[in-house]
Structure formats: structure tokens, C-alpha cells
DRENLO-267648 format. One record per residue (C-alpha): z, x, y. Coordinates in steps of 0.2 Angstrom, whole numbers, plus 2048, in hexadecimal, padded with zeros to 3 digits. Layout:
<nodes>
z,x,y
Z,X,Y;
...
</nodes>
This chain:
<nodes>
z,x,y
8AB,E8D,8F6;
8AC,E83,906;
8B9,E8C,912;
8C5,E80,91A;
8D0,E8C,924;
8D6,E9E,925;
8E7,EA1,91E;
8EA,EB3,922;
8E0,EC3,925;
8E5,ED5,922;
8DC,EE6,924;
8D3,EE4,913;
8D1,ED2,910;
8D1,EC0,917;
8D9,EB1,90E;
8D3,EA0,910;
8D6,E8E,90A;
8C6,E88,902;
8BF,E7A,8F8;
8B4,E7B,8E8;
8AF,E6B,8DF;
8BC,E61,8E8;
8CA,E6D,8E2;
8D4,E77,8EE;
8D4,E8A,8EC;
8DB,E99,8F5;
8CD,EA5,8F8;
8CE,EB8,8FC;
8BF,EC2,902;
8C0,ED5,903;
8BA,EDD,913;
8AA,EE8,912;
8B5,EF7,917;
8BF,EF4,908;
8B1,EF3,8FC;
8A5,F00,900;
8A5,F07,8EE;
89B,EFB,8E4;
8A2,F01,8D3;
8B4,EFE,8DA;
8AF,EEC,8DF;
8A8,EE9,8CE;
8B8,EEF,8C6;
8C2,EE4,8D1;
8B8,ED5,8CC;
8BA,ED9,8BA;
8CC,EDB,8BC;
8CE,ECA,8C4;
8C5,EC3,8B4;
8D2,ECB,8A9;
8E0,EC4,8B4;
8D8,EB3,8B2;
8DA,EB3,89F;
8ED,EB4,8A1;
8F6,EA4,8A2;
908,EA3,8A9;
912,E97,8B4;
914,EA5,8C1;
902,EAA,8C1;
8F4,EA1,8CB;
8E9,E95,8C1;
8D6,E94,8C1;
8D3,EA6,8C7;
8C1,EAB,8CA;
8B8,EB9,8D2;
8A7,EC0,8D7;
89D,EC9,8E4;
893,EC1,8F1;
888,ECB,8FD;
891,EDB,8F7;
8A2,ED3,8FB;
8AE,ED0,8ED;
8B9,EC1,8ED;
8C6,EB9,8E2;
8CD,EA7,8E2;
8DA,E9C,8D9;
8E0,E8A,8DA;
8E9,E88,8EA;
8FC,E88,8EA;
906,E7A,8F3;
90E,E80,903;
90C,E92,8FE;
913,EA0,909;
914,EB2,904;
925,EBA,900;
921,EC7,90D;
920,EBA,91B;
930,EB2,915;
93A,EC3,915;
932,EC8,926;
939,EB8,92D;
94A,EB7,925;
94E,EC8,91E;
954,ECD,90D;
957,EC0,900;
969,EBC,8FA;
96A,EC1,8E7;
96C,EAF,8E2;
95C,EAA,8EA;
953,EBA,8E5;
957,EB8,8D2;
94B,EAA,8CD;
93D,EB2,8D8;
940,EC3,8CF;
940,EBA,8BE;
930,EB1,8C2;
927,EC1,8C8;
92D,ECB,8B8;
927,EBC,8AD;
916,EBD,8B5;
915,ED0,8B3;
91B,ECF,8A1;
90D,EC2,89D;
900,ECE,8A4;
907,EDD,89B;
908,ED3,88B;
8F5,ED0,88D;
8F2,EE2,891;
8EE,EDE,8A3;
8F5,EE7,8B2;
8F7,EDD,8C2;
8F3,EEC,8CE;
8FA,EE4,8DE;
90C,EE0,8DC;
913,EDF,8EE;
91C,ED2,8F9;
90C,ECC,900;
906,EC7,8EF;
915,EBD,8EA;
912,EAB,8F0;
920,E9E,8F1;
919,E8D,8EF;
91D,E7C,8E8;
91A,E79,8D6;
915,E68,8CE;
927,E62,8CE;
929,E67,8E1;
935,E75,8DE;
932,E86,8E6;
92A,E93,8DA;
924,EA5,8DB;
912,EA9,8D7;
90B,EBB,8D5;
8F9,EBB,8DC;
8EA,EC6,8E1;
8EB,ED4,8D4;
8DE,EE2,8D2;
8DF,EEA,8E3;
8E2,EFB,8DA;
8D1,EF9,8D3;
8CA,EFA,8E5;
8D5,F06,8EE;
8DF,F12,8E3;
8E4,F21,8ED;
8DB,F1A,8FC;
8EA,F0F,8FE;
8F2,F1E,906;
8E7,F1B,915;
8F0,F0B,919;
902,F0A,91C;
904,EF9,913;
8FB,F01,904;
908,F0F,902;
916,F03,8FE;
917,F01,8EB;
90A,F0F,8E7;
910,F18,8D8;
910,F2B,8D8;
903,F2C,8CA;
8F7,F21,8D4;
8FA,F2B,8E4;
8F6,F3B,8DA;
8E5,F33,8D5;
8EA,F2E,8C3;
8E5,F1D,8BB;
8F1,F0F,8BE;
8FB,F0A,8AF;
90A,EFF,8AA;
916,F0B,8B3;
90C,F09,8C3;
910,EF6,8C2;
922,EF9,8BF;
923,F05,8CD;
91C,EF8,8D9;
928,EEB,8D2;
936,EF7,8D6;
930,EF8,8E8;
92E,EE6,8E9;
940,EE3,8E2;
947,EEF,8EF;
93E,EE6,8FD;
944,ED4,8F7;
957,EDA,8F7;
957,EE6,906;
94A,EDD,911;
941,EEE,914;
936,EFA,90B;
93F,F08,901;
</nodes>
């Protein structure tokens, strides 16, 4: 990858606009402090490869992942004029139900496709819903950057942003399941309609 510019940076990762073989990608690299457990990093990359096998109009295309210099990364085909739903709600507040309906339907469609393939997303939150232009130029929601539960699990409790959507069973140290994704979706739904965490 050739990095063109930084898009965003959080406590655990950096997101970049990048090029590979003349194609535009969104590239996320995990920070060393988030990947000190090599086995967790390998699980994260494996999970990305499972996610890559699921095709749906509201999931990113050409997902790939790997580890370079001990740092895991994932990437997918860049989305046109993409902005996270978190940034949108921070700027304008809760969405009206009529605006929220197609977004909620899109997110549920992506989750249904993943669950139908027996794959968990493991990172359902506002920051991972990207609003972008599709091929027809219409606004569309995409559910991106899954698999973070494979890295963090209960350690998400150490980060305020990680507590949102963390299901009770994961907080107790149990393995995430379908119910964990549904709990996270319920939290996301509340935030979309209320403009704040539950």
C-alpha cells in the first residue's frame, strides 16, 4: 500500500486513504499498544479473512488483512465521500425516524448476511457505519471494520469508547456470539434515534 493521507486516528488505530495497484483503498492499522498479544492479532487477521468472504451491498468490497512488523492491518475498497455515522450524529444530533429507517435496514441487512455465513461482525458501533455514495450516487450505509472483539474482548472496558455496545457476556469474559452482535446493534439503534449512548 502507498498511503496518501490520514483520514482519522483513535486510541487504538489509524485510518488512511491508500493506493494499491492503482486502486483506492481505506487502510486501518492497529497501534502497537492495541496488539501486544500476538495470538489476538492473528485471530483478528483470521476474522478479517472470514469477513472478506461475505458479499453484501452494505459490506465493504475487497477486504484484506495481514500483519506487517507485528502490526495488524485491514483494508477495503475506498468508499466515495465516506463519513462515519458517529461524525454525522455528533455534528447534527439524532436522526429523524424517516432518515434513520433506510440506514437501520442497511445495517441489519449486512448483519443478516454475516450471520447467514456464520460470521460475527464483532465491532458494531456508530464509528464503523460509513455513509458514502454508491455507484448510482445515492447515499448508502456500509458496516466496516469488524473483528475488534478478537483483539480486545474484556480489555475494551479500559477504554470509555469500548464500553458502548459491549454485551454483558463479553464483559464477563465469555466468548462473543450472535447475541453480542445483537446487543451492540441495540446500542447503536438507541444512539441513532436518541443522539447519545444509552
